[in-house]
ChimeraX commands (.cxc) that place a marker at each C-alpha (Angstrom):
marker #1 position -1.26,-5.46,-3.65 radius 0.5
marker #1 position -2.14,-4.25,-0.15 radius 0.5
marker #1 position -5.84,-4.55,0.73 radius 0.5
marker #1 position -7.30,-2.71,3.69 radius 0.5
marker #1 position -10.79,-3.12,5.14 radius 0.5
marker #1 position -12.66,-0.66,7.33 radius 0.5
marker #1 position -15.85,-1.81,9.05 radius 0.5
marker #1 position -17.78,1.34,9.91 radius 0.5
marker #1 position -20.90,2.22,11.85 radius 0.5
marker #1 position -22.93,5.34,11.27 radius 0.5
marker #1 position -23.46,8.11,13.79 radius 0.5
marker #1 position -27.02,7.04,14.58 radius 0.5
marker #1 position -27.65,10.16,16.67 radius 0.5
marker #1 position -27.32,12.30,13.55 radius 0.5
marker #1 position -28.15,10.01,10.62 radius 0.5
marker #1 position -30.72,7.43,9.68 radius 0.5
marker #1 position -29.59,4.50,7.56 radius 0.5
marker #1 position -30.53,5.99,4.17 radius 0.5
marker #1 position -29.03,9.37,5.08 radius 0.5
marker #1 position -25.82,7.59,6.08 radius 0.5
marker #1 position -25.76,5.70,2.78 radius 0.5
marker #1 position -26.05,8.98,0.86 radius 0.5
marker #1 position -23.41,10.69,2.97 radius 0.5
marker #1 position -20.90,7.85,2.72 radius 0.5
marker #1 position -21.33,6.87,-0.94 radius 0.5
marker #1 position -21.78,10.54,-1.90 radius 0.5
marker #1 position -19.57,13.21,-0.34 radius 0.5
marker #1 position -17.26,11.02,1.74 radius 0.5
marker #1 position -16.43,8.65,-1.11 radius 0.5
marker #1 position -15.75,11.61,-3.42 radius 0.5
marker #1 position -13.11,12.79,-0.96 radius 0.5
marker #1 position -11.59,9.37,-0.28 radius 0.5
marker #1 position -11.22,8.46,-3.97 radius 0.5
marker #1 position -8.54,11.15,-4.19 radius 0.5
marker #1 position -6.19,9.48,-1.70 radius 0.5
marker #1 position -2.64,9.48,-3.02 radius 0.5
marker #1 position -1.64,6.12,-4.50 radius 0.5
marker #1 position -5.13,4.64,-4.28 radius 0.5
marker #1 position -5.43,1.58,-6.59 radius 0.5
marker #1 position -9.03,0.63,-5.83 radius 0.5
marker #1 position -11.91,1.66,-3.60 radius 0.5
marker #1 position -15.28,0.00,-2.92 radius 0.5
marker #1 position -17.96,0.83,-0.39 radius 0.5
marker #1 position -20.29,-2.02,0.60 radius 0.5
marker #1 position -23.39,-0.85,2.44 radius 0.5
marker #1 position -25.22,-3.47,4.46 radius 0.5
marker #1 position -28.42,-4.51,2.68 radius 0.5
marker #1 position -31.64,-3.51,4.39 radius 0.5
marker #1 position -33.28,-6.96,4.03 radius 0.5
marker #1 position -31.71,-9.85,6.00 radius 0.5
marker #1 position -30.47,-12.65,3.76 radius 0.5
marker #1 position -32.64,-15.22,5.52 radius 0.5
marker #1 position -35.69,-13.45,4.06 radius 0.5
marker #1 position -34.18,-13.70,0.58 radius 0.5
marker #1 position -33.15,-17.35,0.42 radius 0.5
marker #1 position -35.53,-19.03,2.85 radius 0.5
marker #1 position -34.81,-22.44,4.47 radius 0.5
marker #1 position -31.43,-22.73,2.72 radius 0.5
marker #1 position -30.13,-20.11,5.15 radius 0.5
marker #1 position -30.40,-22.51,8.09 radius 0.5
marker #1 position -28.49,-25.21,6.22 radius 0.5
marker #1 position -25.47,-23.09,5.28 radius 0.5
marker #1 position -25.02,-20.89,8.35 radius 0.5
marker #1 position -24.10,-21.70,11.94 radius 0.5
marker #1 position -22.78,-19.77,14.92 radius 0.5
marker #1 position -23.69,-16.26,13.75 radius 0.5
marker #1 position -23.67,-13.67,16.52 radius 0.5
marker #1 position -27.19,-12.46,17.29 radius 0.5
marker #1 position -26.15,-8.79,17.25 radius 0.5
marker #1 position -23.74,-9.01,14.31 radius 0.5
marker #1 position -25.73,-6.72,12.01 radius 0.5
marker #1 position -25.88,-4.08,14.73 radius 0.5
marker #1 position -22.09,-3.74,14.82 radius 0.5
marker #1 position -21.58,-2.10,11.42 radius 0.5
marker #1 position -23.37,-0.38,8.55 radius 0.5
marker #1 position -20.75,-0.51,5.81 radius 0.5
marker #1 position -17.44,-2.00,4.76 radius 0.5
marker #1 position -14.90,0.09,2.86 radius 0.5
marker #1 position -12.20,-1.65,0.83 radius 0.5
marker #1 position -9.07,0.23,-0.22 radius 0.5
marker #1 position -6.20,-1.03,-2.36 radius 0.5
marker #1 position -2.64,0.29,-2.41 radius 0.5
marker #1 position 0.59,-1.02,-3.90 radius 0.5
marker #1 position 1.88,-1.60,-0.37 radius 0.5
marker #1 position 1.47,-0.50,3.25 radius 0.5
marker #1 position 4.10,2.19,2.74 radius 0.5
marker #1 position 1.78,3.84,0.20 radius 0.5
marker #1 position -1.04,3.87,2.72 radius 0.5
marker #1 position 1.19,5.83,5.10 radius 0.5
marker #1 position 1.35,8.69,2.57 radius 0.5
marker #1 position -2.22,8.43,1.26 radius 0.5
marker #1 position -3.35,11.66,2.93 radius 0.5
marker #1 position -0.53,13.70,1.37 radius 0.5
marker #1 position -2.21,16.48,-0.65 radius 0.5
marker #1 position -1.54,16.51,-4.38 radius 0.5
marker #1 position -1.94,19.46,-6.78 radius 0.5
marker #1 position -4.94,18.28,-8.81 radius 0.5
marker #1 position -7.22,21.35,-8.92 radius 0.5
marker #1 position -6.94,23.51,-12.01 radius 0.5
marker #1 position -6.96,27.22,-11.14 radius 0.5
marker #1 position -5.89,30.50,-12.75 radius 0.5
marker #1 position -2.41,29.75,-11.42 radius 0.5
marker #1 position -2.32,26.23,-12.89 radius 0.5
marker #1 position -2.61,23.03,-10.86 radius 0.5
marker #1 position -2.98,23.79,-7.16 radius 0.5
marker #1 position -3.72,22.03,-3.93 radius 0.5
marker #1 position -7.46,21.84,-3.33 radius 0.5
marker #1 position -8.28,23.58,-0.03 radius 0.5
marker #1 position -11.67,21.84,-0.01 radius 0.5
marker #1 position -10.16,18.34,-0.03 radius 0.5
marker #1 position -10.49,16.89,3.45 radius 0.5
marker #1 position -12.37,14.19,5.28 radius 0.5
marker #1 position -13.77,16.39,8.02 radius 0.5
marker #1 position -17.24,14.88,7.54 radius 0.5
marker #1 position -16.05,11.67,9.17 radius 0.5
marker #1 position -16.59,13.07,12.66 radius 0.5
marker #1 position -20.30,13.48,11.86 radius 0.5
marker #1 position -20.77,10.50,9.56 radius 0.5
marker #1 position -19.31,7.67,11.66 radius 0.5
marker #1 position -19.66,6.45,15.22 radius 0.5
marker #1 position -16.01,7.08,15.95 radius 0.5
marker #1 position -16.21,5.59,19.46 radius 0.5
marker #1 position -17.20,2.19,18.04 radius 0.5
marker #1 position -13.92,1.92,16.14 radius 0.5
marker #1 position -11.77,1.58,19.24 radius 0.5
marker #1 position -12.30,-2.06,20.12 radius 0.5
marker #1 position -13.23,-5.53,18.90 radius 0.5
marker #1 position -12.88,-6.24,15.21 radius 0.5
marker #1 position -14.44,-2.98,14.05 radius 0.5
marker #1 position -12.09,-0.50,12.49 radius 0.5
marker #1 position -9.27,-1.00,10.01 radius 0.5
marker #1 position -7.75,-4.38,9.26 radius 0.5
marker #1 position -5.47,-5.56,6.44 radius 0.5
marker #1 position -6.46,-8.79,4.71 radius 0.5
marker #1 position -4.66,-11.31,2.53 radius 0.5
marker #1 position -6.57,-11.48,-0.75 radius 0.5
marker #1 position -6.95,-14.59,-2.92 radius 0.5
marker #1 position -8.73,-13.79,-6.18 radius 0.5
marker #1 position -10.26,-17.13,-7.24 radius 0.5
marker #1 position -12.81,-16.01,-9.84 radius 0.5
marker #1 position -12.37,-12.51,-11.26 radius 0.5
marker #1 position -15.51,-10.41,-10.87 radius 0.5
marker #1 position -17.63,-10.09,-14.01 radius 0.5
marker #1 position -19.77,-6.98,-13.56 radius 0.5
marker #1 position -22.54,-6.44,-16.11 radius 0.5
marker #1 position -24.12,-3.00,-16.47 radius 0.5
marker #1 position -26.68,-3.73,-13.78 radius 0.5
marker #1 position -26.71,-4.47,-10.10 radius 0.5
marker #1 position -25.40,-7.81,-8.86 radius 0.5
marker #1 position -25.94,-9.17,-5.40 radius 0.5
marker #1 position -22.79,-9.42,-3.32 radius 0.5
marker #1 position -22.55,-11.77,-0.37 radius 0.5
marker #1 position -19.95,-11.59,2.37 radius 0.5
marker #1 position -19.28,-15.04,3.81 radius 0.5
marker #1 position -17.74,-14.73,7.28 radius 0.5
marker #1 position -16.00,-17.74,8.79 radius 0.5
marker #1 position -13.80,-18.72,11.72 radius 0.5
marker #1 position -11.39,-21.66,11.81 radius 0.5
marker #1 position -12.49,-24.81,13.60 radius 0.5
marker #1 position -10.14,-25.39,16.58 radius 0.5
marker #1 position -9.38,-28.91,15.31 radius 0.5
marker #1 position -7.74,-27.40,12.21 radius 0.5
marker #1 position -4.20,-26.09,12.31 radius 0.5
marker #1 position -3.88,-22.59,10.89 radius 0.5
marker #1 position -1.69,-23.71,7.99 radius 0.5
marker #1 position -4.00,-26.61,7.04 radius 0.5
marker #1 position -7.03,-24.37,7.37 radius 0.5
marker #1 position -5.66,-21.66,5.09 radius 0.5
marker #1 position -4.56,-24.20,2.50 radius 0.5
marker #1 position -7.97,-25.88,2.47 radius 0.5
marker #1 position -10.00,-22.65,2.30 radius 0.5
marker #1 position -8.20,-21.39,-0.82 radius 0.5
marker #1 position -7.64,-24.94,-2.11 radius 0.5
marker #1 position -10.27,-27.66,-1.95 radius 0.5
marker #1 position -13.05,-25.51,-0.53 radius 0.5
marker #1 position -12.25,-22.67,-2.91 radius 0.5
marker #1 position -12.33,-24.99,-5.92 radius 0.5
marker #1 position -15.69,-26.46,-4.89 radius 0.5
marker #1 position -17.21,-23.05,-4.31 radius 0.5
marker #1 position -15.87,-21.69,-7.58 radius 0.5
marker #1 position -17.79,-24.41,-9.43 radius 0.5
marker #1 position -21.16,-23.04,-8.30 radius 0.5
marker #1 position -23.33,-22.26,-11.29 radius 0.5
marker #1 position -24.00,-18.60,-12.17 radius 0.5
marker #1 position -21.09,-17.42,-9.98 radius 0.5
marker #1 position -19.89,-14.03,-11.27 radius 0.5
marker #1 position -16.98,-13.49,-8.91 radius 0.5
marker #1 position -15.29,-15.06,-5.90 radius 0.5
marker #1 position -12.56,-13.70,-3.65 radius 0.5
marker #1 position -11.30,-15.18,-0.38 radius 0.5
marker #1 position -9.83,-12.78,2.16 radius 0.5
marker #1 position -7.89,-14.15,5.12 radius 0.5
marker #1 position -7.17,-12.13,8.20 radius 0.5
marker #1 position -3.68,-10.75,8.35 radius 0.5
marker #1 position -1.82,-12.84,10.94 radius 0.5
marker #1 position -0.50,-9.70,12.63 radius 0.5
marker #1 position -4.03,-8.34,13.12 radius 0.5
marker #1 position -5.03,-10.03,16.34 radius 0.5
marker #1 position -7.95,-7.69,17.04 radius 0.5
marker #1 position -10.03,-9.29,14.30 radius 0.5
marker #1 position -9.53,-12.85,15.46 radius 0.5
marker #1 position -12.33,-12.98,18.01 radius 0.5
marker #1 position -15.05,-12.82,15.37 radius 0.5
marker #1 position -13.66,-14.08,12.07 radius 0.5
marker #1 position -10.58,-15.51,10.41 radius 0.5
marker #1 position -11.69,-14.83,6.87 radius 0.5
marker #1 position -14.38,-13.40,4.65 radius 0.5
marker #1 position -15.25,-14.48,1.13 radius 0.5
marker #1 position -16.90,-12.18,-1.41 radius 0.5
marker #1 position -19.36,-13.92,-3.77 radius 0.5
marker #1 position -21.28,-12.35,-6.66 radius 0.5
marker #1 position -24.50,-13.59,-8.26 radius 0.5
marker #1 position -27.20,-12.12,-10.47 radius 0.5
marker #1 position -29.87,-12.50,-7.80 radius 0.5
marker #1 position -30.66,-14.20,-4.48 radius 0.5
marker #1 position -32.56,-16.79,-6.49 radius 0.5
marker #1 position -29.44,-17.57,-8.54 radius 0.5
marker #1 position -27.42,-18.05,-5.35 radius 0.5
marker #1 position -30.13,-20.22,-3.79 radius 0.5
marker #1 position -30.34,-22.43,-6.88 radius 0.5
marker #1 position -26.55,-22.76,-7.15 radius 0.5
marker #1 position -26.02,-23.52,-3.46 radius 0.5
marker #1 position -28.89,-26.05,-3.42 radius 0.5
marker #1 position -27.42,-28.07,-6.30 radius 0.5
marker #1 position -27.41,-31.66,-5.06 radius 0.5
marker #1 position -24.16,-32.32,-6.91 radius 0.5
marker #1 position -22.32,-29.88,-4.59 radius 0.5
marker #1 position -24.50,-29.08,-1.59 radius 0.5
marker #1 position -23.81,-32.18,0.58 radius 0.5
marker #1 position -20.06,-32.03,-0.02 radius 0.5
marker #1 position -19.89,-28.30,0.68 radius 0.5
marker #1 position -21.94,-28.66,3.87 radius 0.5
marker #1 position -19.73,-31.49,5.16 radius 0.5
marker #1 position -16.54,-29.61,4.36 radius 0.5
marker #1 position -17.82,-26.42,5.97 radius 0.5
marker #1 position -18.55,-28.16,9.25 radius 0.5
marker #1 position -15.10,-29.72,9.09 radius 0.5
marker #1 position -13.26,-26.46,8.43 radius 0.5
marker #1 position -15.31,-23.80,10.22 radius 0.5
marker #1 position -16.38,-23.21,13.79 radius 0.5
marker #1 position -18.80,-20.48,12.67 radius 0.5
marker #1 position -20.07,-19.53,9.22 radius 0.5
marker #1 position -22.59,-16.91,8.14 radius 0.5
marker #1 position -23.51,-14.67,5.21 radius 0.5
marker #1 position -24.48,-11.02,4.85 radius 0.5
marker #1 position -25.74,-9.32,1.70 radius 0.5
marker #1 position -24.30,-5.90,0.85 radius 0.5
marker #1 position -24.89,-3.28,-1.82 radius 0.5
marker #1 position -21.57,-2.74,-3.58 radius 0.5
marker #1 position -20.51,0.71,-4.78 radius 0.5
marker #1 position -17.34,0.63,-6.90 radius 0.5
marker #1 position -15.80,4.08,-6.46 radius 0.5
marker #1 position -12.40,3.28,-8.03 radius 0.5
marker #1 position -12.26,0.04,-10.00 radius 0.5
marker #1 position -9.49,-2.13,-8.47 radius 0.5
marker #1 position -6.41,-2.21,-10.70 radius 0.5
marker #1 position -3.94,-4.93,-9.71 radius 0.5
marker #1 position -1.62,-4.34,-12.69 radius 0.5
marker #1 position 1.60,-2.35,-12.22 radius 0.5
marker #1 position 0.86,1.35,-11.82 radius 0.5
marker #1 position 1.31,3.42,-14.99 radius 0.5
marker #1 position 3.71,6.36,-15.00 radius 0.5
marker #1 position 0.93,8.97,-15.20 radius 0.5
marker #1 position -1.85,10.24,-12.96 radius 0.5
marker #1 position -4.89,7.98,-13.14 radius 0.5
marker #1 position -7.96,6.85,-11.30 radius 0.5
marker link #1:1,2 radius 0.2
marker link #1:2,3 radius 0.2
marker link #1:3,4 radius 0.2
marker link #1:4,5 radius 0.2
marker link #1:5,6 radius 0.2
marker link #1:6,7 radius 0.2
marker link #1:7,8 radius 0.2
marker link #1:8,9 radius 0.2
marker link #1:9,10 radius 0.2
marker link #1:10,11 radius 0.2
marker link #1:11,12 radius 0.2
marker link #1:12,13 radius 0.2
marker link #1:13,14 radius 0.2
marker link #1:14,15 radius 0.2
marker link #1:15,16 radius 0.2
marker link #1:16,17 radius 0.2
marker link #1:17,18 radius 0.2
marker link #1:18,19 radius 0.2
marker link #1:19,20 radius 0.2
marker link #1:20,21 radius 0.2
marker link #1:21,22 radius 0.2
marker link #1:22,23 radius 0.2
marker link #1:23,24 radius 0.2
marker link #1:24,25 radius 0.2
marker link #1:25,26 radius 0.2
marker link #1:26,27 radius 0.2
marker link #1:27,28 radius 0.2
marker link #1:28,29 radius 0.2
marker link #1:29,30 radius 0.2
marker link #1:30,31 radius 0.2
marker link #1:31,32 radius 0.2
marker link #1:32,33 radius 0.2
marker link #1:33,34 radius 0.2
marker link #1:34,35 radius 0.2
marker link #1:35,36 radius 0.2
marker link #1:36,37 radius 0.2
marker link #1:37,38 radius 0.2
marker link #1:38,39 radius 0.2
marker link #1:39,40 radius 0.2
marker link #1:40,41 radius 0.2
marker link #1:41,42 radius 0.2
marker link #1:42,43 radius 0.2
marker link #1:43,44 radius 0.2
marker link #1:44,45 radius 0.2
marker link #1:45,46 radius 0.2
marker link #1:46,47 radius 0.2
marker link #1:47,48 radius 0.2
marker link #1:48,49 radius 0.2
marker link #1:49,50 radius 0.2
marker link #1:50,51 radius 0.2
marker link #1:51,52 radius 0.2
marker link #1:52,53 radius 0.2
marker link #1:53,54 radius 0.2
marker link #1:54,55 radius 0.2
marker link #1:55,56 radius 0.2
marker link #1:56,57 radius 0.2
marker link #1:57,58 radius 0.2
marker link #1:58,59 radius 0.2
marker link #1:59,60 radius 0.2
marker link #1:60,61 radius 0.2
marker link #1:61,62 radius 0.2
marker link #1:62,63 radius 0.2
marker link #1:63,64 radius 0.2
marker link #1:64,65 radius 0.2
marker link #1:65,66 radius 0.2
marker link #1:66,67 radius 0.2
marker link #1:67,68 radius 0.2
marker link #1:68,69 radius 0.2
marker link #1:69,70 radius 0.2
marker link #1:70,71 radius 0.2
marker link #1:71,72 radius 0.2
marker link #1:72,73 radius 0.2
marker link #1:73,74 radius 0.2
marker link #1:74,75 radius 0.2
marker link #1:75,76 radius 0.2
marker link #1:76,77 radius 0.2
marker link #1:77,78 radius 0.2
marker link #1:78,79 radius 0.2
marker link #1:79,80 radius 0.2
marker link #1:80,81 radius 0.2
marker link #1:81,82 radius 0.2
marker link #1:82,83 radius 0.2
marker link #1:83,84 radius 0.2
marker link #1:84,85 radius 0.2
marker link #1:85,86 radius 0.2
marker link #1:86,87 radius 0.2
marker link #1:87,88 radius 0.2
marker link #1:88,89 radius 0.2
marker link #1:89,90 radius 0.2
marker link #1:90,91 radius 0.2
marker link #1:91,92 radius 0.2
marker link #1:92,93 radius 0.2
marker link #1:93,94 radius 0.2
marker link #1:94,95 radius 0.2
marker link #1:95,96 radius 0.2
marker link #1:96,97 radius 0.2
marker link #1:97,98 radius 0.2
marker link #1:98,99 radius 0.2
marker link #1:99,100 radius 0.2
marker link #1:100,101 radius 0.2
marker link #1:101,102 radius 0.2
marker link #1:102,103 radius 0.2
marker link #1:103,104 radius 0.2
marker link #1:104,105 radius 0.2
marker link #1:105,106 radius 0.2
marker link #1:106,107 radius 0.2
marker link #1:107,108 radius 0.2
marker link #1:108,109 radius 0.2
marker link #1:109,110 radius 0.2
marker link #1:110,111 radius 0.2
marker link #1:111,112 radius 0.2
marker link #1:112,113 radius 0.2
marker link #1:113,114 radius 0.2
marker link #1:114,115 radius 0.2
marker link #1:115,116 radius 0.2
marker link #1:116,117 radius 0.2
marker link #1:117,118 radius 0.2
marker link #1:118,119 radius 0.2
marker link #1:119,120 radius 0.2
marker link #1:120,121 radius 0.2
marker link #1:121,122 radius 0.2
marker link #1:122,123 radius 0.2
marker link #1:123,124 radius 0.2
marker link #1:124,125 radius 0.2
marker link #1:125,126 radius 0.2
marker link #1:126,127 radius 0.2
marker link #1:127,128 radius 0.2
marker link #1:128,129 radius 0.2
marker link #1:129,130 radius 0.2
marker link #1:130,131 radius 0.2
marker link #1:131,132 radius 0.2
marker link #1:132,133 radius 0.2
marker link #1:133,134 radius 0.2
marker link #1:134,135 radius 0.2
marker link #1:135,136 radius 0.2
marker link #1:136,137 radius 0.2
marker link #1:137,138 radius 0.2
marker link #1:138,139 radius 0.2
marker link #1:139,140 radius 0.2
marker link #1:140,141 radius 0.2
marker link #1:141,142 radius 0.2
marker link #1:142,143 radius 0.2
marker link #1:143,144 radius 0.2
marker link #1:144,145 radius 0.2
marker link #1:145,146 radius 0.2
marker link #1:146,147 radius 0.2
marker link #1:147,148 radius 0.2
marker link #1:148,149 radius 0.2
marker link #1:149,150 radius 0.2
marker link #1:150,151 radius 0.2
marker link #1:151,152 radius 0.2
marker link #1:152,153 radius 0.2
marker link #1:153,154 radius 0.2
marker link #1:154,155 radius 0.2
marker link #1:155,156 radius 0.2
marker link #1:156,157 radius 0.2
marker link #1:157,158 radius 0.2
marker link #1:158,159 radius 0.2
marker link #1:159,160 radius 0.2
marker link #1:160,161 radius 0.2
marker link #1:161,162 radius 0.2
marker link #1:162,163 radius 0.2
marker link #1:163,164 radius 0.2
marker link #1:164,165 radius 0.2
marker link #1:165,166 radius 0.2
marker link #1:166,167 radius 0.2
marker link #1:167,168 radius 0.2
marker link #1:168,169 radius 0.2
marker link #1:169,170 radius 0.2
marker link #1:170,171 radius 0.2
marker link #1:171,172 radius 0.2
marker link #1:172,173 radius 0.2
marker link #1:173,174 radius 0.2
marker link #1:174,175 radius 0.2
marker link #1:175,176 radius 0.2
marker link #1:176,177 radius 0.2
marker link #1:177,178 radius 0.2
marker link #1:178,179 radius 0.2
marker link #1:179,180 radius 0.2
marker link #1:180,181 radius 0.2
marker link #1:181,182 radius 0.2
marker link #1:182,183 radius 0.2
marker link #1:183,184 radius 0.2
marker link #1:184,185 radius 0.2
marker link #1:185,186 radius 0.2
marker link #1:186,187 radius 0.2
marker link #1:187,188 radius 0.2
marker link #1:188,189 radius 0.2
marker link #1:189,190 radius 0.2
marker link #1:190,191 radius 0.2
marker link #1:191,192 radius 0.2
marker link #1:192,193 radius 0.2
marker link #1:193,194 radius 0.2
marker link #1:194,195 radius 0.2
marker link #1:195,196 radius 0.2
marker link #1:196,197 radius 0.2
marker link #1:197,198 radius 0.2
marker link #1:198,199 radius 0.2
marker link #1:199,200 radius 0.2
marker link #1:200,201 radius 0.2
marker link #1:201,202 radius 0.2
marker link #1:202,203 radius 0.2
marker link #1:203,204 radius 0.2
marker link #1:204,205 radius 0.2
marker link #1:205,206 radius 0.2
marker link #1:206,207 radius 0.2
marker link #1:207,208 radius 0.2
marker link #1:208,209 radius 0.2
marker link #1:209,210 radius 0.2
marker link #1:210,211 radius 0.2
marker link #1:211,212 radius 0.2
marker link #1:212,213 radius 0.2
marker link #1:213,214 radius 0.2
marker link #1:214,215 radius 0.2
marker link #1:215,216 radius 0.2
marker link #1:216,217 radius 0.2
marker link #1:217,218 radius 0.2
marker link #1:218,219 radius 0.2
marker link #1:219,220 radius 0.2
marker link #1:220,221 radius 0.2
marker link #1:221,222 radius 0.2
marker link #1:222,223 radius 0.2
marker link #1:223,224 radius 0.2
marker link #1:224,225 radius 0.2
marker link #1:225,226 radius 0.2
marker link #1:226,227 radius 0.2
marker link #1:227,228 radius 0.2
marker link #1:228,229 radius 0.2
marker link #1:229,230 radius 0.2
marker link #1:230,231 radius 0.2
marker link #1:231,232 radius 0.2
marker link #1:232,233 radius 0.2
marker link #1:233,234 radius 0.2
marker link #1:234,235 radius 0.2
marker link #1:235,236 radius 0.2
marker link #1:236,237 radius 0.2
marker link #1:237,238 radius 0.2
marker link #1:238,239 radius 0.2
marker link #1:239,240 radius 0.2
marker link #1:240,241 radius 0.2
marker link #1:241,242 radius 0.2
marker link #1:242,243 radius 0.2
marker link #1:243,244 radius 0.2
marker link #1:244,245 radius 0.2
marker link #1:245,246 radius 0.2
marker link #1:246,247 radius 0.2
marker link #1:247,248 radius 0.2
marker link #1:248,249 radius 0.2
marker link #1:249,250 radius 0.2
marker link #1:250,251 radius 0.2
marker link #1:251,252 radius 0.2
marker link #1:252,253 radius 0.2
marker link #1:253,254 radius 0.2
marker link #1:254,255 radius 0.2
marker link #1:255,256 radius 0.2
marker link #1:256,257 radius 0.2
marker link #1:257,258 radius 0.2
marker link #1:258,259 radius 0.2
marker link #1:259,260 radius 0.2
marker link #1:260,261 radius 0.2
marker link #1:261,262 radius 0.2
marker link #1:262,263 radius 0.2
marker link #1:263,264 radius 0.2
marker link #1:264,265 radius 0.2
marker link #1:265,266 radius 0.2
view
């Protein structure tokens, strides 16, 4: 499975934050979900309330090295899944999916022309903003009840004392096993930066996705004295920087990692 991330910033000259949320999750997502060969699509909109206000003093114990202007760099993260990078190359190929008097036809209204007005296109040209493939490690499959969960993105960068191979093995190994034992955890995925994607390296080497019922559930789980000291020590051993951001997840196309069926589906 090929997983692609797009960190995006709104066109702040045209749209306030809530207007951007409606435009992205609404019209834009309805266009993007029709990409050819799409196997999953989620839009994570940055939460309005900083996590430090939600979990209190714990925030200072589990974060270090966060950039002061980090939250100003992006407003949402889009996640797209394809069977492989070759499928991404043909994702914009129009398909006859609109029923008309002449049968199935190409939809002349299907386009993504709102992107020029929705996003700050200039911001996608440098740094780690923009599109980047990631190597996904699904450690705890997401269990989504029929209500909103909180989703945390845990950004981290490798400590220089760690070799890349040892670091990757530890993050999905010992550290992943410890984190997966947190109580009330409803999902846990570790994403490591694609080694060919050098543009992302300045800010992060990986991002974990963690799901809980509430900020209180995360705070209680992460404060558990049976795990907290060991996790803190290991984090300072493995990571040069580590910080969390809460996002509001919108599942547009539920990720399907099984082999694709031989019929049209979403």
